[in-house]
FIROVEX-630212 format. One record per residue (C-alpha): residue number from 1; residue in one letter; y negated, x, z. Coordinates in steps of 0.1 Angstrom, whole numbers. Layout:
# FIROVEX-630212
NUM:a:Y:X:Z $
...
END
This chain:
# FIROVEX-630212
1:m:-127:-288:-824 $
2:l:-124:-320:-842 $
3:t:-132:-321:-879 $
4:a:-118:-353:-893 $
5:s:-92:-367:-870 $
6:i:-87:-371:-833 $
7:a:-50:-363:-835 $
8:p:-54:-325:-833 $
9:l:-75:-328:-802 $
10:q:-50:-351:-784 $
11:a:-22:-326:-791 $
12:e:-40:-298:-772 $
13:n:-40:-317:-739 $
14:t:-9:-319:-716 $
15:s:-9:-339:-684 $
16:g:-44:-352:-690 $
17:s:-77:-344:-706 $
18:s:-87:-321:-677 $
19:v:-53:-303:-676 $
20:k:-42:-278:-702 $
21:n:-13:-254:-708 $
22:v:-28:-220:-714 $
23:d:-12:-188:-728 $
24:l:-24:-154:-740 $
25:e:-36:-168:-773 $
26:n:-61:-193:-758 $
27:f:-68:-177:-724 $
28:m:-102:-164:-735 $
29:v:-113:-198:-749 $
30:d:-98:-221:-723 $
31:v:-105:-200:-692 $
32:i:-131:-173:-697 $
33:e:-154:-191:-722 $
34:a:-148:-226:-706 $
35:s:-157:-213:-672 $
36:k:-192:-205:-685 $
37:q:-198:-243:-686 $
38:r:-176:-256:-658 $
39:l:-153:-245:-629 $
40:v:-118:-236:-642 $
41:v:-89:-235:-618 $
42:v:-59:-215:-630 $
43:d:-25:-223:-617 $
44:f:2:-197:-622 $
45:w:36:-213:-620 $
46:a:72:-212:-633 $
47:p:98:-239:-640 $
48:w:122:-224:-614 $
49:c:95:-223:-586 $
50:g:101:-251:-560 $
51:p:67:-247:-542 $
52:c:50:-249:-576 $
53:k:65:-283:-581 $
54:q:48:-294:-548 $
55:l:14:-278:-555 $
56:t:8:-285:-592 $
57:p:8:-323:-589 $
58:i:-18:-320:-561 $
59:l:-40:-298:-583 $
60:e:-37:-322:-612 $
61:k:-46:-352:-591 $
62:i:-76:-337:-575 $
63:i:-90:-320:-606 $
64:q:-85:-351:-627 $
65:s:-106:-370:-602 $
66:y:-136:-350:-612 $
67:k:-135:-367:-647 $
68:g:-138:-335:-668 $
69:a:-162:-316:-645 $
70:i:-133:-292:-637 $
71:t:-105:-280:-659 $
72:l:-70:-270:-647 $
73:a:-54:-242:-667 $
74:k:-16:-240:-662 $
75:i:0:-207:-670 $
76:d:38:-202:-670 $
77:i:43:-166:-658 $
78:d:77:-164:-676 $
79:k:60:-169:-709 $
80:n:28:-151:-701 $
81:p:37:-121:-679 $
82:e:7:-101:-693 $
83:i:-18:-125:-678 $
84:a:-1:-126:-645 $
85:q:1:-88:-643 $
86:q:-36:-85:-652 $
87:m:-45:-110:-624 $
88:g:-23:-91:-599 $
89:v:-1:-121:-593 $
90:q:29:-110:-571 $
91:s:42:-144:-560 $
92:i:38:-180:-570 $
93:p:23:-205:-568 $
94:a:-9:-185:-572 $
95:v:-42:-202:-579 $
96:f:-75:-187:-591 $
97:a:-109:-202:-597 $
98:f:-131:-190:-626 $
99:f:-168:-196:-631 $
100:a:-194:-179:-653 $
101:g:-166:-160:-670 $
102:r:-150:-143:-640 $
103:p:-127:-151:-611 $
104:v:-145:-162:-580 $
105:d:-118:-171:-555 $
106:g:-81:-179:-551 $
107:f:-51:-186:-529 $
108:m:-13:-182:-529 $
109:g:13:-206:-517 $
110:v:14:-243:-512 $
111:q:-17:-261:-498 $
112:t:-21:-297:-487 $
113:e:-42:-321:-507 $
114:a:-69:-319:-480 $
115:q:-69:-281:-481 $
116:v:-72:-280:-519 $
117:k:-99:-306:-520 $
118:s:-119:-287:-493 $
119:w:-114:-254:-513 $
120:i:-127:-269:-545 $
121:e:-157:-285:-527 $
122:r:-166:-251:-512 $
123:l:-164:-235:-546 $
124:l:-186:-261:-562 $
125:k:-213:-255:-536 $
126:a:-210:-217:-536 $
127:t:-210:-213:-574 $
128:g:-234:-242:-583 $
129:a:-210:-253:-609 $
130:p:-220:-287:-624 $
131:v:-203:-317:-610 $
132:h:-212:-353:-617 $
133:a:-195:-386:-612 $
134:d:-188:-386:-650 $
135:g:-182:-349:-653 $
136:g:-215:-346:-671 $
137:v:-203:-368:-699 $
138:g:-233:-392:-695 $
139:t:-257:-364:-701 $
140:a:-237:-351:-730 $
141:l:-236:-385:-746 $
142:k:-273:-388:-743 $
143:q:-278:-354:-760 $
144:a:-254:-363:-788 $
145:a:-272:-397:-793 $
146:e:-305:-378:-796 $
147:f:-291:-355:-822 $
148:l:-276:-384:-841 $
149:a:-310:-402:-841 $
150:a:-326:-370:-854 $
151:k:-299:-369:-881 $
152:d:-286:-336:-869 $
153:y:-251:-347:-875 $
154:t:-235:-313:-871 $
155:a:-248:-309:-835 $
156:a:-241:-345:-826 $
157:q:-205:-343:-839 $
158:s:-199:-310:-820 $
159:i:-210:-326:-787 $
160:f:-190:-358:-793 $
161:a:-159:-336:-800 $
162:d:-164:-317:-768 $
163:i:-166:-350:-749 $
164:l:-134:-362:-765 $
165:d:-118:-330:-755 $
166:m:-123:-340:-719 $
167:e:-119:-377:-724 $
168:p:-99:-386:-755 $
169:t:-103:-423:-749 $
170:n:-141:-424:-744 $
171:p:-151:-452:-767 $
172:v:-187:-442:-770 $
173:a:-179:-406:-780 $
174:y:-152:-418:-803 $
175:a:-176:-442:-820 $
176:g:-203:-414:-821 $
177:f:-179:-390:-838 $
178:l:-171:-417:-864 $
179:r:-207:-424:-870 $
180:c:-212:-387:-878 $
181:l:-184:-389:-904 $
182:v:-199:-420:-919 $
183:a:-234:-404:-920 $
184:t:-221:-374:-938 $
185:n:-202:-396:-963 $
186:l:-167:-387:-950 $
187:m:-156:-422:-954 $
188:d:-119:-416:-959 $
189:e:-117:-394:-928 $
190:a:-136:-421:-908 $
191:r:-113:-448:-919 $
192:e:-82:-427:-910 $
193:m:-97:-418:-876 $
194:l:-106:-455:-869 $
195:a:-71:-466:-879 $
196:n:-56:-441:-855 $
197:a:-79:-450:-826 $
198:p:-61:-449:-792 $
199:p:-48:-483:-782 $
200:e:-70:-483:-751 $
201:i:-102:-483:-772 $
202:a:-91:-497:-805 $
203:k:-108:-530:-798 $
204:d:-137:-517:-778 $
205:k:-170:-531:-789 $
206:a:-184:-496:-793 $
207:l:-163:-492:-825 $
208:e:-175:-524:-841 $
209:p:-207:-509:-856 $
210:v:-185:-483:-873 $
211:r:-162:-509:-888 $
212:t:-193:-527:-900 $
213:a:-207:-495:-915 $
214:l:-175:-488:-934 $
215:e:-174:-524:-946 $
216:l:-210:-520:-959 $
217:a:-201:-487:-975 $
218:e:-173:-504:-995 $
219:q:-197:-531:-1006 $
220:a:-226:-508:-1014 $
221:g:-232:-500:-1051 $
222:q:-207:-525:-1065 $
223:g:-234:-545:-1082 $
224:g:-247:-517:-1104 $
225:s:-270:-487:-1103 $
226:i:-305:-488:-1087 $
227:n:-322:-484:-1121 $
228:e:-302:-512:-1136 $
229:l:-309:-536:-1107 $
230:q:-346:-527:-1106 $
231:a:-347:-536:-1143 $
232:k:-331:-570:-1136 $
233:l:-357:-577:-1110 $
234:r:-385:-568:-1133 $
235:s:-372:-594:-1157 $
236:n:-366:-620:-1130 $
237:a:-380:-615:-1095 $
238:q:-360:-646:-1084 $
239:d:-327:-630:-1092 $
240:h:-316:-629:-1055 $
241:q:-281:-616:-1063 $
242:a:-296:-586:-1081 $
243:r:-320:-580:-1052 $
244:f:-290:-583:-1028 $
245:d:-271:-558:-1049 $
246:l:-301:-535:-1050 $
247:a:-303:-535:-1012 $
248:m:-267:-524:-1010 $
249:a:-273:-498:-1037 $
250:y:-302:-484:-1016 $
251:y:-280:-484:-985 $
252:a:-253:-464:-1004 $
253:a:-280:-439:-1014 $
254:g:-291:-435:-978 $
255:n:-324:-454:-982 $
256:k:-318:-478:-954 $
257:e:-355:-488:-951 $
258:a:-355:-499:-987 $
259:a:-323:-518:-982 $
260:v:-338:-537:-953 $
261:d:-370:-544:-973 $
262:e:-351:-560:-1001 $
263:l:-330:-582:-978 $
264:l:-361:-593:-960 $
265:e:-377:-601:-993 $
266:i:-348:-624:-1002 $
267:i:-353:-642:-969 $
268:r:-390:-645:-975 $
269:r:-383:-661:-1009 $
270:d:-353:-683:-1001 $
271:r:-341:-683:-965 $
272:k:-310:-704:-973 $
273:w:-298:-684:-1004 $
274:n:-261:-679:-1006 $
275:d:-255:-697:-973 $
276:d:-279:-675:-954 $
277:g:-262:-645:-969 $
278:a:-293:-621:-968 $
279:r:-299:-627:-931 $
280:k:-262:-622:-923 $
281:q:-261:-590:-943 $
282:l:-292:-578:-926 $
283:v:-276:-584:-892 $
284:k:-247:-562:-903 $
285:l:-272:-535:-914 $
286:f:-288:-537:-879 $
287:e:-254:-532:-863 $
288:a:-245:-503:-886 $
289:i:-279:-486:-883 $
290:g:-280:-490:-845 $
291:l:-296:-518:-825 $
292:m:-320:-494:-808 $
293:d:-330:-475:-840 $
294:p:-367:-478:-847 $
295:l:-360:-492:-881 $
296:t:-339:-519:-867 $
297:v:-364:-528:-840 $
298:a:-392:-530:-865 $
299:a:-371:-550:-890 $
300:r:-360:-575:-863 $
301:k:-397:-582:-856 $
302:r:-403:-588:-893 $
303:l:-373:-610:-895 $
304:s:-384:-631:-865 $
305:s:-418:-636:-882 $
306:l:-402:-648:-913 $
307:l:-378:-672:-896 $
308:f:-403:-687:-872 $
309:s:-435:-687:-892 $
END
């Protein structure tokens, strides 16, 4: 599972996010345990096996078309004779399907693409294994987002990591995992992971709020402590720079609501201060907090009232 970087996760996958090389060490996790959540197809093969070279690409193509709803576990029998013996494999290619922690069906020899597709469809119907157009990723993303909103960062991060295990270049999951790192103040890990984002999603708009959050984190607290800045404002309530710095100090301390309040107060007192700096910073906070977050929604209404009153 991911902890700080996406790199370890990417290294586990072979021909794609739904295809894995499995051995004795990870058989229990990647086949038995994984089959409790989705259908797992196990392909017993060997480098010298000609028919295997015909069947394996067919299996990979079909299973990858399910977008993570099904996993293909490839087992080299030369390196893992114990597993082959336990499954009673006498000739290859040999294919077994696992669901709910046990084998449910299988076949030996080369099959056509149509035959393999039909076999998998029958298995999905017979077992009731989950299958969605997005492999259940949409549901998982929704669950993770709910945990993130509830500030259960451990649960959210775990789900985002599972999604990335299936789809390493899913920008929403990648951004969600980064948001968990930022929320738990693992800024260095977040910066490293963002810098190493896969090229396919490096410029995706889903990652922009995370960049903004990291930028705000670097700014936060640079103007002094909360007590010092509060003292400055007691002496001069029109010290907008002190109020701006106080907002960022609040943000650094995790008090986002207070940060928003102080920036709105600057706008109320002087809309044009520092070339509209308070409003611009407030927009950045909205992006970092989340545009659909209740705090953002309420603050945007307050901002509109100030700007158009």
